N, C-alpha and C positions, 0 to 999 in steps of 0.2 A: 837517772840509772846512776846505782852508787859504784864505785868505781870497783869495789870488792867483787860487785857481781861482774869484771868484763874483766877480772884478770883469769887467767887458766895457766895451768900446767899441761905442757904437750908429752906424750907419751910417744915415742917411737920405737917398734921390739920389728926387728927383720929376722928373722930364723930360717937356716938351711936345712934341708933333708935330700943329700945326697940317696942317689943310686949309682948299679953302675954306668950307664949311659948318660944319665940327664944329673943336673944338681938341681931343684925344687926351693925357690926363694921365697918365701912369705912375709909379705910388712903388714904391718898392722898399726896405724896412729891412732892416739883416743886424746881428747882432752878433758879435766879435770878442772873443775870450778873452785875456787876461792871459797871455802867456809866460814874460815877462822884463821887470824893470825899462823900463819904456813901449816896450815891444814887444810887439805885440799880432800874434792868427792873421793871416796873410793873407785866406786863405778863410775868410769867417763864416759862420756861418748863417742864411739866411734865414728870416726872422720873419713879413714881411708884403710880400706881392705884388698890386697890385690896379690896374687901370686904370680912367677914367671917361672919357665920351663926353659933352662938354658943347659948347652951342651959345655962339656967342661974344657972345652977349645974354644969358648966364645970368651969374647974382651967383656969385661963387665963393668964398662965405663959408663957406658950408656944409659945402662939397669942405675947405677951409684944417679946416674946425673937425674933420672926420671925420681927418685925416692928423693933428693936434696929438695929439686926443683918444688914438689908436691909439701914437703914440710915449710920451709923457706914462705911460699905465696898463704899457707892456711897460717903460720904464724905472721905474716905480715896484716893477712885479714883481720887477726885479732886484735894488733895493735891497731890498727885504723877506728876499731867500733871502742879499744878504751880510749884514743886521743879522742875520737867523736863524743864519749861521753862525755870529757871533762870539758870538753867545749860548752858542753849545752850545760854542765851542773853552774 
């Protein structure tokens, strides 16, 4: 497997939709394969799509940690796959 097939760009979008009583937080993580030097697929593959309903007085540390942990694990899996592909070539 060519290394360029293993290289990915990750795009994380976190959006907030406030209401009077709650703040809704949406998370979407996509991965985009490298097509050419410095060019990645426009339409990536969706990895995560989640939403959260938070009270305005809630602490956000747990939410931030959950989003960060998922991003880190997905990126680590991609790095491991690229390393494996390099070892096999």
